[in-house]
NULO-173143 format. One line per 3 residues: number of its first residue (from 1); for each residue x, y, z of N, C-alpha, C, O. Coordinates in pm, whole numbers, plus 50000, padded with zeros to 5 digits. Example, Ala and Ser with C-alpha at 12.3 -4.5 7.8 and 13.67 -1.06 7.14 Angstrom:
REM NULO-173143
1) 51319:49431:50780:51230:49550:50780:51320:49670:50780:51424:49668:50846  51285:49775:50708:51367:49894:50714:51290:50003:50787:51341:50114:50804
This chain:
REM NULO-173143
1) 50083:49880:50000:50000:50000:50000:50087:50126:50000:50068:50216:49919  50182:50128:50091:50270:50245:50098:50354:50258:49971:50374:50367:49919  50403:50146:49923:50485:50148:49801:50404:50201:49684:50455:50280:49605
4) 50279:50159:49671:50194:50208:49562:50171:50359:49574:50169:50430:49473  50154:50406:49696:50135:50550:49717:50262:50627:49682:50256:50737:49626  50377:50570:49714:50504:50634:49679:50520:50644:49527:50561:50747:49475
7) 50487:50537:49459:50496:50537:49312:50399:50640:49254:50435:50716:49165  50277:50641:49306:50176:50735:49258:50220:50879:49281:50202:50964:49194  50277:50907:49396:50324:51043:49426:50435:51085:49331:50445:51202:49294
10) 50519:50991:49294:50628:51023:49202:50577:51046:49060:50631:51130:48987  50473:50973:49020:50423:50983:48883:50317:51092:48865:50294:51137:48753  50254:51132:48973:50145:51229:48964:50183:51361:48897:50105:51411:48816
13) 50298:51420:48926:50330:51550:48864:50334:51548:48711:50312:51652:48648  50362:51434:48652:50369:51427:48505:50252:51350:48445:50249:51327:48324  50157:51311:48528:50043:51233:48480:49947:51320:48400:49939:51441:48421
16) 49876:51256:48309:49774:51325:48229:49648:51240:48224:49651:51120:48251  49538:51304:48189:49412:51232:48170:49367:51154:48292:49378:51201:48405  49316:51033:48266:49265:50949:48374:49374:50904:48471:49343:50866:48584
19) 49499:50908:48428:49608:50868:48518:49615:50959:48640:49653:50915:48748  49579:51086:48623:49580:51180:48735:49486:51129:48844:49523:51123:48961  49365:51093:48805:49265:51045:48901:49309:50913:48963:49288:50889:49082
22) 49369:50827:48883:49417:50698:48932:49522:50718:49041:49513:50657:49148  49620:50801:49015:49726:50825:49114:49673:50899:49237:49714:50869:49349  49582:50993:49216:49521:51061:49331:49445:50960:49418:49448:50969:49541
25) 49378:50866:49354:49306:50763:49428:49398:50674:49509:49368:50638:49622  49511:50638:49450:49610:50556:49522:49660:50628:49647:49671:50569:49754  49689:50755:49632:49740:50834:49744:49632:50852:49850:49658:50838:49970
28) 49511:50883:49807:49401:50904:49902:49367:50777:49978:49342:50782:50099  49367:50663:49910:49334:50538:49980:49443:50502:50080:49412:50450:50188  49567:50528:50048:49676:50502:50143:49663:50592:50265:49680:50546:50378
31) 49634:50719:50242:49615:50813:50355:49501:50767:50445:49513:50767:50567  49390:50729:50382:49274:50684:50460:49311:50563:50545:49282:50558:50664  49375:50464:50482:49409:50342:50554:49502:50371:50672:49483:50319:50782
34) 49602:50454:50648:49698:50486:50754:49632:50566:50866:49661:50543:50984  49545:50659:50832:49482:50745:50934:49364:50679:51003:49339:50704:51121  49290:50593:50931:49167:50539:50986:49180:50392:51028:49146:50357:51141
37) 49226:50308:50939:49226:50164:50964:49340:50117:51055:49317:50040:51148  49459:50162:51030:49574:50114:51109:49561:50142:51258:49593:50054:51338  49517:50261:51299:49503:50284:51443:49405:50187:51509:49421:50153:51627
40) 49305:50143:51437:49206:50051:51492:49263:49910:51509:49213:49833:51591  49365:49876:51433:49425:49743:51443:49480:49721:51583:49458:49615:51642  49551:49817:51635:49608:49804:51769:49499:49787:51875:49514:49708:51968
43) 49392:49862:51861:49281:49853:51956:49216:49715:51949:49189:49654:52052  49193:49667:51828:49130:49535:51811:49221:49423:51859:49175:49324:51916  49350:49438:51836:49444:49337:51884:49442:49331:52036:49438:49222:52094
46) 49445:49446:52100:49442:49450:52246:49315:49386:52300:49319:49313:52399  49203:49412:52235:49077:49352:52278:49079:49201:52261:49033:49127:52348  49133:49155:52150:49140:49010:52125:49234:48943:52224:49204:48833:52272
49) 49344:49006:52256:49439:48948:52351:49385:48950:52493:49423:48866:52575  49296:49043:52524:49239:49053:52658:49123:48955:52678:49083:48930:52791  49070:48901:52572:48959:48807:52580:49004:48685:52660:49112:48631:52635
52) 48924:48644:52755:48966:48539:52848:48936:48396:52800:48964:48301:52873  48881:48379:52683:48855:48246:52630:48718:48191:52666:48684:48079:52628  48641:48268:52739:48509:48221:52783:48421:48181:52665:48357:48076:52668
55) 48417:48264:52562:48333:48231:52446:48381:48105:52375:48300:48028:52325  48510:48084:52372:48564:47968:52302:48534:47838:52377:48540:47730:52318  48501:47847:52505:48471:47727:52583:48328:47680:52564:48293:47570:52606
58) 48244:47762:52503:48105:47723:52480:48096:47621:52368:48174:47626:52273  48002:47527:52377:47984:47432:52267:47920:47502:52146:47857:47606:52161  47936:47444:52029:47879:47502:51907:47728:47523:51920:47674:47617:51863
61) 47662:47436:51994:47517:47444:52009:47473:47573:52080:47356:47612:52070  47563:47636:52150:47529:47760:52221:47508:47876:52126:47453:47980:52163  47553:47858:52003:47539:47964:51905:47427:47929:51813:47397:48005:51721
């Protein structure tokens, strides 16, 4: 993801036509992922690691 954004940033200044939108999209999606999705990964990991296994001890029939 980061590598694609780096390539897009390098090519954007000389891009023309639809390539401009393509490269802008690559950069925007990388920014979104880094700002929005990545911070949530740490929170979800901490929650998963804190889970005490109680749900996993239930039989399948409980669901």
